[in-house]
C-alpha positions in Angstrom: -6.3 21.7 -42.6 -2.8 22.9 -41.9 -3.9 26.6 -42.0 -6.6 26.5 -39.4 -6.2 27.7 -35.8 -4.2 25.4 -33.6 -6.4 23.9 -30.9 -5.0 23.1 -27.4 -6.7 19.8 -26.6 -5.7 20.1 -23.0 -7.9 23.2 -22.7 -10.8 21.5 -24.5 -10.4 18.4 -22.4 -9.1 19.5 -18.9 -8.3 16.7 -16.4 -11.3 16.4 -14.1 -9.8 15.5 -10.7 -11.8 14.8 -7.6 -11.6 13.8 -3.9 -14.4 11.8 -2.4 -14.7 10.5 1.1 -17.3 7.7 0.5 -18.0 7.0 4.2 -17.3 3.7 5.8 -20.1 1.1 6.1 -21.5 2.3 9.4 -24.9 3.8 8.9 -28.5 2.3 8.9 -30.7 2.8 5.8 -31.1 5.0 3.8 -27.4 5.9 4.4 -26.0 2.3 4.6 -23.3 1.3 2.2 -25.5 -0.8 -0.1 -28.1 2.0 -0.5 -25.5 4.6 -1.2 -23.6 2.6 -3.9 -25.8 3.7 -6.8 -25.6 7.3 -5.6 -21.8 7.2 -5.4 -21.6 5.8 -9.0 -24.1 8.3 -10.3 -22.1 11.1 -8.8 -18.9 9.8 -10.5 -20.7 9.3 -13.8 -22.6 12.6 -13.9 -19.5 14.6 -13.1 -17.2 12.6 -15.4 -14.3 12.1 -13.0 -11.0 11.4 -14.9 -9.0 10.9 -11.7 -10.1 10.7 -8.1 -9.0 9.7 -4.6 -11.4 8.1 -2.2 -11.2 7.8 1.6 -12.8 5.4 4.1 -12.9 2.4 1.7 -12.4 -0.1 4.5 -14.0 -3.1 2.8 -13.6 -4.7 -0.7 -17.2 -4.2 -1.6 -16.8 -0.4 -1.1 -14.4 -0.2 -4.1 -15.7 -3.2 -6.1 -18.8 -1.5 -7.3 -16.7 1.5 -8.5 -14.1 -0.8 -10.1 -17.0 -2.4 -12.0 -17.8 0.9 -13.7 -16.6 0.8 -17.4 -13.4 2.6 -18.1 -12.0 2.9 -14.6 -9.1 1.2 -12.9 -8.2 1.2 -9.2 -4.7 1.5 -7.7 -3.7 1.2 -4.1 0.1 1.5 -4.1 0.9 -1.9 -5.5 2.6 -3.1 -2.3 1.3 -6.5 -1.2 2.7 -6.1 2.3 0.2 -3.3 2.8 -2.7 -5.6 2.0 -5.7 -4.6 4.2 -4.5 -1.0 4.5 -4.0 0.2 1.0 -7.6 0.0 -0.2 -9.0 2.6 2.1 -7.3 5.5 0.2 -7.5 4.1 -3.3 -7.0 6.1 -6.4 -9.2 5.6 -9.5 -8.5 6.7 -13.0 -9.9 6.6 -16.5 -7.7 4.2 -18.5 -8.6 5.9 -21.8 -7.2 9.3 -20.5 -4.3 8.3 -18.3 -1.5 5.7 -18.4 -0.2 4.4 -15.1 3.6 4.6 -14.9 4.3 3.9 -11.2 2.7 3.7 -7.8 3.4 3.4 -4.1 2.1 3.6 -0.6 3.5 4.7 2.8 2.2 5.1 6.3 2.0 8.5 8.0 4.2 7.5 10.9 7.8 7.4 12.0 8.0 4.0 10.2 6.4 4.8 6.9 7.4 1.4 5.4 5.8 -0.5 8.2 2.2 -1.5 7.3 -0.3 -0.4 10.0 2.2 1.7 12.0 0.6 4.6 13.9 2.4 7.8 14.0 2.8 10.4 16.8 -0.5 11.1 18.5 -2.7 9.4 15.8 -6.0 7.9 16.9 -5.8 5.6 13.9 -3.1 4.4 11.5 -3.0 6.7 8.5 -1.4 6.5 5.1 -0.9 8.0 1.6 -1.2 6.3 -1.8 0.6 7.9 -4.8 0.7 7.3 -8.5 2.7 8.5 -11.5 0.7 9.1 -14.6 1.1 10.1 -18.2 -1.7 12.2 -19.8 -2.5 10.4 -23.1 -3.7 13.7 -24.7 -0.4 15.5 -24.5 2.2 13.2 -22.9 2.5 15.2 -19.7 3.9 13.3 -16.7 2.5 14.1 -13.2 2.0 12.6 -9.8 -1.1 12.2 -7.7 -1.1 11.7 -3.9 -4.2 10.8 -1.9 -4.6 10.7 1.8 -6.9 10.9 4.9 -5.3 12.6 7.8 -6.2 11.7 11.4 -9.3 13.2 13.0 -7.6 13.6 16.5 -3.9 13.9 16.5 -2.7 17.5 15.9 0.9 16.5 15.7 0.0 13.5 13.5 -1.8 15.8 11.0 1.1 18.3 10.8 3.9 15.6 10.6 1.8 13.4 8.3 1.3 16.2 5.7 4.9 17.2 6.0 5.8 13.6 5.2 3.6 13.6 2.1 4.9 17.0 0.8 8.6 16.0 1.3 8.0 12.6 -0.3 6.3 14.4 -3.3 9.1 16.9 -3.7 11.7 14.1 -3.9 9.6 11.6 -5.9 8.2 14.0 -8.5 11.5 15.7 -9.2 10.0 18.8 -10.7 6.9 17.1 -12.3 3.5 18.6 -11.4 1.9 17.2 -8.3 -1.8 16.9 -7.3 -2.7 16.1 -3.6 -6.3 15.1 -2.8 -7.8 14.0 0.5 -9.8 14.5 3.7 -7.5 16.5 5.8 -9.7 16.7 8.9 -8.5 20.3 9.0 -10.4 23.6 8.3 -9.0 26.4 6.2 -8.1 28.3 9.4 -6.0 25.4 10.8 -2.2 25.2 11.0 -2.3 22.1 8.9 -4.0 24.0 6.1 -1.5 26.8 6.4 1.4 24.4 6.2 0.1 22.6 3.1 -0.9 25.8 1.3 2.6 27.2 1.9 3.9 24.3 -0.3 1.0 23.7 -2.7 -1.9 25.7 -3.9 -5.5 25.2 -2.9 -7.3 24.6 -6.2 -10.4 26.5 -4.9 -8.3 29.6 -4.3 -6.7 29.8 -7.7 -9.6 28.6 -9.9 -9.9 30.9 -12.9 -13.7 30.6 -12.8 -15.3 31.4 -9.4 -15.4 28.3 -7.1 -18.9 26.9 -6.9 -20.7 25.2 -4.0 -21.3 25.5 -0.2 -18.6 26.6 2.3 -18.3 23.1 3.8 -17.6 19.6 2.6 -18.5 17.4 5.6 -22.2 17.5 6.4 -23.0 14.4 8.4 -25.9 13.5 6.1 -27.4 16.9 6.7 -27.4 16.5 10.5 -25.4 18.4 13.0 -22.3 20.5 12.4 -20.5 20.9 9.1 -16.8 21.6 8.2 -14.7 22.3 5.2 -12.1 19.5 5.4 -11.8 18.0 1.8 -9.3 19.6 -0.6 -7.5 19.4 -3.9 -4.0 20.9 -3.8 -1.8 21.5 -6.8 1.8 22.4 -7.4 3.2 24.8 -9.9 2.8 23.8 -13.5 -1.0 23.3 -13.1 -3.7 25.8 -13.9 -7.1 25.3 -12.3 -10.0 26.1 -14.7 -12.8 25.4 -12.3 -13.5 24.2 -8.8 -16.8 22.8 -7.4 -18.1 21.2 -4.2 -20.7 18.8 -5.5 -23.7 19.2 -3.3 -26.1 17.4 -5.6 -28.5 14.9 -4.0 -29.5 11.7 -5.8 -33.2 11.1 -5.5 -33.2 13.4 -2.6 -30.5 11.4 -0.7 -26.8 11.9 0.0 -24.1 9.8 -1.7 -21.9 10.2 1.5 -21.5 12.2 4.6 -18.9 14.3 2.7 -19.5 16.2 -0.5 -17.0 15.3 -3.2 -14.8 18.1 -4.5 -13.9 18.4 -8.2 -11.5 20.6 -10.1 -10.7 20.9 -13.8 -7.0 21.1 -14.3 -4.8 21.9 -17.3 -1.0 21.8 -17.6 0.9 25.1 -17.9 
């Protein structure tokens, strides 16, 4: 009735945003791509991702099985000249929750509009995909950027992330911004310091204590581990919870990175 307490649907239904490096198809069983596909899907289903960026989706089959999941759509920047590049850092979203308004893609290089261009001291060509969305619950407009920074080039990481942040500042024009990705940089790195001077690490501002291990890359449980996967947010966004999802599926890893999820609400 009209006299009952007003309920903020955005608090009841926070936006569940994730970043997930799904690992390129390079391992023998049980960690080969085909064996891991059901584990990847179950991770997405069990954690009810509303919006997520993937990394290392080098082949069509790596995203096709996710696209086949009911309720999800994939975007890759919508620029046909980037065909062959755009898929690797695709963004997925639930169509019942979000409306896509715009999208784009650019290389992390001195020639951002040139597909496949390598920037600075990059070992590999790197890029960012972005999307503009409307939250169907409350009409809020926001932007999501997804990327995978280089694993070698220090200058490429720094300049690449500066390119993303400056692009977002101009493009979003005051709207909230979410940045997800594998940054190949630890929390003690200069790259992390630079990003977190512009945006906020969701783990650091979560209203509930952040949950999970102190690393995201685990190499299928072998060798060294690092914290390199992040969700960053701009002002205008509250972080209700943050979790590094270290759940195994039937005792096996979905990927060599743990996905990271945060529950977000609009301020």
